N, CA, C and O atoms as a CHARMM CRD file, in Angstrom:
* protein
*
  240
    1    1 UNK  N      0.82300  -1.25700  -0.04500 PROA 1      0.00000
    2    1 UNK  CA     0.02000   0.03200   0.04800 PROA 1      0.00000
    3    1 UNK  C      0.84100   1.24300   0.10400 PROA 1      0.00000
    4    1 UNK  O      1.95500   1.23600   0.62800 PROA 1      0.00000
    5    2 UNK  N      0.30200   2.30400  -0.43600 PROA 2      0.00000
    6    2 UNK  CA     0.97500   3.62300  -0.62100 PROA 2      0.00000
    7    2 UNK  C      1.24700   4.19700   0.74300 PROA 2      0.00000
    8    2 UNK  O      0.30600   4.09700   1.53100 PROA 2      0.00000
    9    3 UNK  N      2.35300   4.78300   1.18800 PROA 3      0.00000
   10    3 UNK  CA     2.72500   5.26200   2.43600 PROA 3      0.00000
   11    3 UNK  C      1.61100   6.16600   2.91000 PROA 3      0.00000
   12    3 UNK  O      1.23700   6.06900   4.07900 PROA 3      0.00000
   13    4 UNK  N      1.03300   7.07200   2.05900 PROA 4      0.00000
   14    4 UNK  CA     0.01000   8.07200   2.49800 PROA 4      0.00000
   15    4 UNK  C     -1.20100   7.38000   2.88200 PROA 4      0.00000
   16    4 UNK  O     -1.86200   7.88500   3.78900 PROA 4      0.00000
   17    5 UNK  N     -1.60400   6.30500   2.34100 PROA 5      0.00000
   18    5 UNK  CA    -2.77200   5.51500   2.61800 PROA 5      0.00000
   19    5 UNK  C     -2.50800   4.91800   3.91400 PROA 5      0.00000
   20    5 UNK  O     -3.38700   4.97400   4.77300 PROA 5      0.00000
   21    6 UNK  N     -1.44900   4.37800   4.14400 PROA 6      0.00000
   22    6 UNK  CA    -1.07300   3.74700   5.37400 PROA 6      0.00000
   23    6 UNK  C     -1.13500   4.56100   6.55800 PROA 6      0.00000
   24    6 UNK  O     -1.68700   4.18100   7.59000 PROA 6      0.00000
   25    7 UNK  N     -0.45200   5.92200   6.39000 PROA 7      0.00000
   26    7 UNK  CA    -0.43900   6.95800   7.39700 PROA 7      0.00000
   27    7 UNK  C     -1.93200   7.37400   7.71300 PROA 7      0.00000
   28    7 UNK  O     -2.38800   7.45200   8.85400 PROA 7      0.00000
   29    8 UNK  N     -2.62700   7.63100   6.55600 PROA 8      0.00000
   30    8 UNK  CA    -4.12100   8.05400   6.94000 PROA 8      0.00000
   31    8 UNK  C     -4.65900   6.99800   7.79900 PROA 8      0.00000
   32    8 UNK  O     -5.02100   7.33200   8.92800 PROA 8      0.00000
   33    9 UNK  N     -4.77200   5.71100   7.42000 PROA 9      0.00000
   34    9 UNK  CA    -5.21800   4.72100   8.11700 PROA 9      0.00000
   35    9 UNK  C     -4.93100   4.67000   9.63300 PROA 9      0.00000
   36    9 UNK  O     -5.79300   4.47200  10.49000 PROA 9      0.00000
   37   10 UNK  N     -3.61400   4.87200   9.86300 PROA 10     0.00000
   38   10 UNK  CA    -3.07400   5.00200  11.26700 PROA 10     0.00000
   39   10 UNK  C     -3.58800   6.16600  11.97200 PROA 10     0.00000
   40   10 UNK  O     -3.88200   6.05300  13.16200 PROA 10     0.00000
   41   11 UNK  N     -3.73900   7.37900  11.30500 PROA 11     0.00000
   42   11 UNK  CA    -4.20500   8.63000  11.95200 PROA 11     0.00000
   43   11 UNK  C     -5.67000   8.33400  12.30000 PROA 11     0.00000
   44   11 UNK  O     -6.09500   8.66200  13.40800 PROA 11     0.00000
   45   12 UNK  N     -6.51400   7.68400  11.33700 PROA 12     0.00000
   46   12 UNK  CA    -7.86500   7.41200  11.62900 PROA 12     0.00000
   47   12 UNK  C     -7.99900   6.41100  12.83100 PROA 12     0.00000
   48   12 UNK  O     -8.91200   6.50000  13.65200 PROA 12     0.00000
   49   13 UNK  N     -6.99200   5.42300  12.87200 PROA 13     0.00000
   50   13 UNK  CA    -7.22900   4.51800  13.94500 PROA 13     0.00000
   51   13 UNK  C     -7.01500   5.26500  15.33000 PROA 13     0.00000
   52   13 UNK  O     -7.73900   5.02100  16.29500 PROA 13     0.00000
   53   14 UNK  N     -5.93600   6.22600  15.37500 PROA 14     0.00000
   54   14 UNK  CA    -5.69600   6.96700  16.43500 PROA 14     0.00000
   55   14 UNK  C     -6.97500   7.86700  16.91500 PROA 14     0.00000
   56   14 UNK  O     -7.26600   8.01100  18.10200 PROA 14     0.00000
   57   15 UNK  N     -7.58700   8.36300  15.99800 PROA 15     0.00000
   58   15 UNK  CA    -8.79800   9.27500  16.26800 PROA 15     0.00000
   59   15 UNK  C     -9.77200   8.23900  16.71400 PROA 15     0.00000
   60   15 UNK  O    -10.28200   8.41100  17.82100 PROA 15     0.00000
   61   16 UNK  N    -10.05600   7.35500  16.13000 PROA 16     0.00000
   62   16 UNK  CA   -10.90900   6.14000  16.69800 PROA 16     0.00000
   63   16 UNK  C    -10.70600   5.90800  18.01900 PROA 16     0.00000
   64   16 UNK  O    -11.63400   5.95100  18.82700 PROA 16     0.00000
   65   17 UNK  N     -9.37900   5.62100  18.37400 PROA 17     0.00000
   66   17 UNK  CA    -9.10100   5.40300  19.83300 PROA 17     0.00000
   67   17 UNK  C     -9.51400   6.42200  20.77000 PROA 17     0.00000
   68   17 UNK  O    -10.08100   6.13500  21.82400 PROA 17     0.00000
   69   18 UNK  N     -9.22200   7.71900  20.38200 PROA 18     0.00000
   70   18 UNK  CA    -9.59000   8.77600  21.23100 PROA 18     0.00000
   71   18 UNK  C    -11.16700   8.84800  21.37200 PROA 18     0.00000
   72   18 UNK  O    -11.61800   9.28600  22.43000 PROA 18     0.00000
   73   19 UNK  N    -12.04200   8.43800  20.35700 PROA 19     0.00000
   74   19 UNK  CA   -13.29900   8.43100  20.55600 PROA 19     0.00000
   75   19 UNK  C    -13.65800   7.39600  21.36000 PROA 19     0.00000
   76   19 UNK  O    -14.51600   7.64900  22.20500 PROA 19     0.00000
   77   20 UNK  N    -13.16100   6.14900  21.30400 PROA 20     0.00000
   78   20 UNK  CA   -13.41500   5.11000  22.14900 PROA 20     0.00000
   79   20 UNK  C    -13.09300   5.28600  23.61100 PROA 20     0.00000
   80   20 UNK  O    -13.83600   4.85500  24.49200 PROA 20     0.00000
   81   21 UNK  N    -12.03900   5.88800  23.83300 PROA 21     0.00000
   82   21 UNK  CA   -11.70300   6.43500  25.29500 PROA 21     0.00000
   83   21 UNK  C    -12.80600   7.45100  25.83000 PROA 21     0.00000
   84   21 UNK  O    -13.26000   7.35300  26.97000 PROA 21     0.00000
   85   22 UNK  N    -13.14300   8.27700  25.07200 PROA 22     0.00000
   86   22 UNK  CA   -14.14500   9.23500  25.58400 PROA 22     0.00000
   87   22 UNK  C    -15.47500   8.65400  25.73200 PROA 22     0.00000
   88   22 UNK  O    -16.23300   9.14100  26.57100 PROA 22     0.00000
   89   23 UNK  N    -15.88300   7.56300  24.93500 PROA 23     0.00000
   90   23 UNK  CA   -17.07000   6.81300  25.05600 PROA 23     0.00000
   91   23 UNK  C    -16.82600   6.02500  26.44900 PROA 23     0.00000
   92   23 UNK  O    -17.73700   5.94900  27.27400 PROA 23     0.00000
   93   24 UNK  N    -15.59500   5.45700  26.66900 PROA 24     0.00000
   94   24 UNK  CA   -15.54800   4.63100  27.75900 PROA 24     0.00000
   95   24 UNK  C    -15.77500   5.42600  29.13400 PROA 24     0.00000
   96   24 UNK  O    -16.32900   4.92500  30.11200 PROA 24     0.00000
   97   25 UNK  N    -15.23800   6.82400  29.07300 PROA 25     0.00000
   98   25 UNK  CA   -15.52400   7.65300  30.30200 PROA 25     0.00000
   99   25 UNK  C    -17.08200   7.86200  30.34700 PROA 25     0.00000
  100   25 UNK  O    -17.55700   7.53000  31.43300 PROA 25     0.00000
  101   26 UNK  N    -17.87300   8.27100  29.54800 PROA 26     0.00000
  102   26 UNK  CA   -19.23300   8.37100  29.41800 PROA 26     0.00000
  103   26 UNK  C    -19.89200   7.10100  29.98500 PROA 26     0.00000
  104   26 UNK  O    -20.69000   7.14100  30.92100 PROA 26     0.00000
  105   27 UNK  N    -19.49200   5.91500  29.33000 PROA 27     0.00000
  106   27 UNK  CA   -20.02600   4.59600  29.75000 PROA 27     0.00000
  107   27 UNK  C    -19.93700   4.35600  31.08000 PROA 27     0.00000
  108   27 UNK  O    -20.89200   3.96500  31.75300 PROA 27     0.00000
  109   28 UNK  N    -18.61900   4.60800  31.58900 PROA 28     0.00000
  110   28 UNK  CA   -18.25300   4.36000  32.84900 PROA 28     0.00000
  111   28 UNK  C    -19.09000   5.08200  33.97000 PROA 28     0.00000
  112   28 UNK  O    -19.43900   4.53500  35.01700 PROA 28     0.00000
  113   29 UNK  N    -19.37800   6.44100  33.59900 PROA 29     0.00000
  114   29 UNK  CA   -20.19300   7.26800  34.42800 PROA 29     0.00000
  115   29 UNK  C    -21.61400   6.71400  34.55700 PROA 29     0.00000
  116   29 UNK  O    -22.28600   6.75900  35.58700 PROA 29     0.00000
  117   30 UNK  N    -22.00600   6.16300  33.33500 PROA 30     0.00000
  118   30 UNK  CA   -23.51200   5.57600  33.40600 PROA 30     0.00000
  119   30 UNK  C    -23.62800   4.19200  34.00500 PROA 30     0.00000
  120   30 UNK  O    -24.44000   3.92600  34.89000 PROA 30     0.00000
  121   31 UNK  N    -22.78600   3.32900  33.48700 PROA 31     0.00000
  122   31 UNK  CA   -22.98200   1.90000  33.98000 PROA 31     0.00000
  123   31 UNK  C    -21.99400   1.32800  34.80400 PROA 31     0.00000
  124   31 UNK  O    -22.24500   0.22500  35.28800 PROA 31     0.00000
  125   32 UNK  N    -20.90400   1.87400  35.05700 PROA 32     0.00000
  126   32 UNK  CA   -19.75200   1.25900  35.84900 PROA 32     0.00000
  127   32 UNK  C    -18.84300   0.79100  34.79700 PROA 32     0.00000
  128   32 UNK  O    -18.89500   1.22300  33.64600 PROA 32     0.00000
  129   33 UNK  N    -17.92500  -0.18800  35.24100 PROA 33     0.00000
  130   33 UNK  CA   -16.88800  -0.89400  34.49100 PROA 33     0.00000
  131   33 UNK  C    -16.60000  -0.62800  33.00600 PROA 33     0.00000
  132   33 UNK  O    -17.05900  -1.42200  32.18500 PROA 33     0.00000
  133   34 UNK  N    -15.93200   0.34600  32.62600 PROA 34     0.00000
  134   34 UNK  CA   -15.66000   0.60300  31.16900 PROA 34     0.00000
  135   34 UNK  C    -14.20200   0.00800  30.85300 PROA 34     0.00000
  136   34 UNK  O    -13.55400   0.47600  29.91700 PROA 34     0.00000
  137   35 UNK  N    -13.76600  -0.89200  31.54100 PROA 35     0.00000
  138   35 UNK  CA   -12.24500  -1.41300  31.45000 PROA 35     0.00000
  139   35 UNK  C    -12.13900  -2.00300  29.92100 PROA 35     0.00000
  140   35 UNK  O    -11.21800  -1.67600  29.17200 PROA 35     0.00000
  141   36 UNK  N    -13.03500  -2.78000  29.59800 PROA 36     0.00000
  142   36 UNK  CA   -12.88700  -3.37600  28.29700 PROA 36     0.00000
  143   36 UNK  C    -12.69700  -2.45000  27.19400 PROA 36     0.00000
  144   36 UNK  O    -11.80100  -2.64200  26.37200 PROA 36     0.00000
  145   37 UNK  N    -13.47600  -1.46800  27.12600 PROA 37     0.00000
  146   37 UNK  CA   -13.51500  -0.44000  26.19900 PROA 37     0.00000
  147   37 UNK  C    -12.09400   0.42400  26.12800 PROA 37     0.00000
  148   37 UNK  O    -11.50800   0.75000  25.09600 PROA 37     0.00000
  149   38 UNK  N    -11.71200   0.69600  27.44400 PROA 38     0.00000
  150   38 UNK  CA   -10.48200   1.37700  27.61200 PROA 38     0.00000
  151   38 UNK  C     -9.28100   0.60000  27.07400 PROA 38     0.00000
  152   38 UNK  O     -8.40300   1.15900  26.41700 PROA 38     0.00000
  153   39 UNK  N     -9.26300  -0.70300  27.36900 PROA 39     0.00000
  154   39 UNK  CA    -8.14200  -1.59000  26.84400 PROA 39     0.00000
  155   39 UNK  C     -8.14500  -1.56400  25.13400 PROA 39     0.00000
  156   39 UNK  O     -7.16300  -1.45700  24.40100 PROA 39     0.00000
  157   40 UNK  N     -9.55500  -1.69600  24.75600 PROA 40     0.00000
  158   40 UNK  CA    -9.54500  -1.82100  23.21500 PROA 40     0.00000
  159   40 UNK  C     -9.25200  -0.39000  22.68100 PROA 40     0.00000
  160   40 UNK  O     -8.81200  -0.31300  21.53400 PROA 40     0.00000
  161   41 UNK  N     -9.43200   0.64400  23.32500 PROA 41     0.00000
  162   41 UNK  CA    -9.08300   2.04300  22.81600 PROA 41     0.00000
  163   41 UNK  C     -7.55800   2.00600  22.72800 PROA 41     0.00000
  164   41 UNK  O     -6.98900   2.30800  21.68000 PROA 41     0.00000
  165   42 UNK  N     -6.81400   1.58900  23.96500 PROA 42     0.00000
  166   42 UNK  CA    -5.41000   1.68100  23.91200 PROA 42     0.00000
  167   42 UNK  C     -4.81700   0.75700  22.79700 PROA 42     0.00000
  168   42 UNK  O     -3.90200   1.20500  22.10600 PROA 42     0.00000
  169   43 UNK  N     -5.27900  -0.48500  22.58700 PROA 43     0.00000
  170   43 UNK  CA    -4.73700  -1.26100  21.48100 PROA 43     0.00000
  171   43 UNK  C     -5.00900  -0.67000  20.18500 PROA 43     0.00000
  172   43 UNK  O     -4.10400  -0.76700  19.35700 PROA 43     0.00000
  173   44 UNK  N     -6.09800  -0.06500  19.83800 PROA 44     0.00000
  174   44 UNK  CA    -6.26100   0.71000  18.61600 PROA 44     0.00000
  175   44 UNK  C     -5.38700   1.86200  18.37300 PROA 44     0.00000
  176   44 UNK  O     -5.01400   2.14500  17.23500 PROA 44     0.00000
  177   45 UNK  N     -5.00300   2.63000  19.55800 PROA 45     0.00000
  178   45 UNK  CA    -4.20800   3.74800  19.59300 PROA 45     0.00000
  179   45 UNK  C     -2.69800   3.29800  19.26700 PROA 45     0.00000
  180   45 UNK  O     -1.96700   4.02400  18.59300 PROA 45     0.00000
  181   46 UNK  N     -2.23100   1.94200  19.83300 PROA 46     0.00000
  182   46 UNK  CA    -0.99900   1.49600  19.44800 PROA 46     0.00000
  183   46 UNK  C     -0.81900   0.90600  18.05600 PROA 46     0.00000
  184   46 UNK  O      0.22500   0.97300  17.40700 PROA 46     0.00000
  185   47 UNK  N     -1.99900   0.29400  17.65000 PROA 47     0.00000
  186   47 UNK  CA    -1.90500   0.00300  16.28900 PROA 47     0.00000
  187   47 UNK  C     -1.83200   1.13700  15.24300 PROA 47     0.00000
  188   47 UNK  O     -1.11500   1.08900  14.24400 PROA 47     0.00000
  189   48 UNK  N     -2.62900   2.14100  15.56500 PROA 48     0.00000
  190   48 UNK  CA    -2.57500   3.39800  14.71200 PROA 48     0.00000
  191   48 UNK  C     -1.28000   4.00100  14.70200 PROA 48     0.00000
  192   48 UNK  O     -0.76100   4.38800  13.65500 PROA 48     0.00000
  193   49 UNK  N     -0.70500   4.10500  15.88200 PROA 49     0.00000
  194   49 UNK  CA     0.82000   4.55600  15.97800 PROA 49     0.00000
  195   49 UNK  C      1.74100   3.79900  15.21300 PROA 49     0.00000
  196   49 UNK  O      2.54900   4.31500  14.44100 PROA 49     0.00000
  197   50 UNK  N      1.63200   2.60000  15.41400 PROA 50     0.00000
  198   50 UNK  CA     2.58700   1.60600  14.56900 PROA 50     0.00000
  199   50 UNK  C      2.37900   1.71100  12.95000 PROA 50     0.00000
  200   50 UNK  O      3.30900   1.46300  12.18300 PROA 50     0.00000
  201   51 UNK  N      1.14300   2.08100  12.51500 PROA 51     0.00000
  202   51 UNK  CA     0.92000   2.29100  11.11000 PROA 51     0.00000
  203   51 UNK  C      1.59400   3.45400  10.62700 PROA 51     0.00000
  204   51 UNK  O      2.28900   3.40800   9.61200 PROA 51     0.00000
  205   52 UNK  N      1.40100   4.65800  11.40100 PROA 52     0.00000
  206   52 UNK  CA     1.91700   6.01000  11.11900 PROA 52     0.00000
  207   52 UNK  C      3.63500   5.74600  11.10600 PROA 52     0.00000
  208   52 UNK  O      4.27300   6.16400  10.14000 PROA 52     0.00000
  209   53 UNK  N      4.21700   5.15300  12.03900 PROA 53     0.00000
  210   53 UNK  CA     5.59800   4.78200  12.08400 PROA 53     0.00000
  211   53 UNK  C      6.18700   4.22200  10.80800 PROA 53     0.00000
  212   53 UNK  O      7.17100   4.61600  10.18100 PROA 53     0.00000
  213   54 UNK  N      5.18900   2.99600  10.50800 PROA 54     0.00000
  214   54 UNK  CA     5.66800   2.37100   9.34200 PROA 54     0.00000
  215   54 UNK  C      5.57500   3.09300   8.13200 PROA 54     0.00000
  216   54 UNK  O      6.36600   2.88700   7.21200 PROA 54     0.00000
  217   55 UNK  N      4.57600   4.00500   8.05900 PROA 55     0.00000
  218   55 UNK  CA     4.36800   4.78700   6.81100 PROA 55     0.00000
  219   55 UNK  C      5.48900   5.83100   6.67800 PROA 55     0.00000
  220   55 UNK  O      5.90100   6.12100   5.55500 PROA 55     0.00000
  221   56 UNK  N      6.02700   6.43800   7.84300 PROA 56     0.00000
  222   56 UNK  CA     7.02800   7.30100   7.88600 PROA 56     0.00000
  223   56 UNK  C      8.30200   6.70000   7.40100 PROA 56     0.00000
  224   56 UNK  O      8.99400   7.32600   6.59800 PROA 56     0.00000
  225   57 UNK  N      8.66500   5.49100   7.85100 PROA 57     0.00000
  226   57 UNK  CA     9.73500   4.71500   7.49900 PROA 57     0.00000
  227   57 UNK  C      9.65000   4.52200   5.84900 PROA 57     0.00000
  228   57 UNK  O     10.59800   4.84600   5.13500 PROA 57     0.00000
  229   58 UNK  N      8.56600   4.02900   5.38100 PROA 58     0.00000
  230   58 UNK  CA     8.43400   3.80700   3.99300 PROA 58     0.00000
  231   58 UNK  C      8.52400   5.18100   3.11900 PROA 58     0.00000
  232   58 UNK  O      8.92100   5.15600   1.95400 PROA 58     0.00000
  233   59 UNK  N      8.21500   6.11100   3.62500 PROA 59     0.00000
  234   59 UNK  CA     8.20600   7.43600   2.84700 PROA 59     0.00000
  235   59 UNK  C      9.75500   7.85500   2.76100 PROA 59     0.00000
  236   59 UNK  O     10.11200   8.57200   1.82700 PROA 59     0.00000
  237   60 UNK  N     10.64500   7.43400   3.69000 PROA 60     0.00000
  238   60 UNK  CA    11.90200   8.04100   3.53900 PROA 60     0.00000
  239   60 UNK  C     12.88200   7.18600   2.51200 PROA 60     0.00000
  240   60 UNK  O     14.02200   7.58500   2.27100 PROA 60     0.00000
């Protein structure tokens, strides 16, 4: 895949992670235990960060 596409995908995943963490805070206030959503958000953020890094390496 093209580095720009990979980078965009990574940034989109990081944005999704932020949205998931925000949702987890809201969910936690309403229903209690948001731990699963927080863990998912962290993993999505790590995956997005890895994609952005990979795209930067490919672009050089």
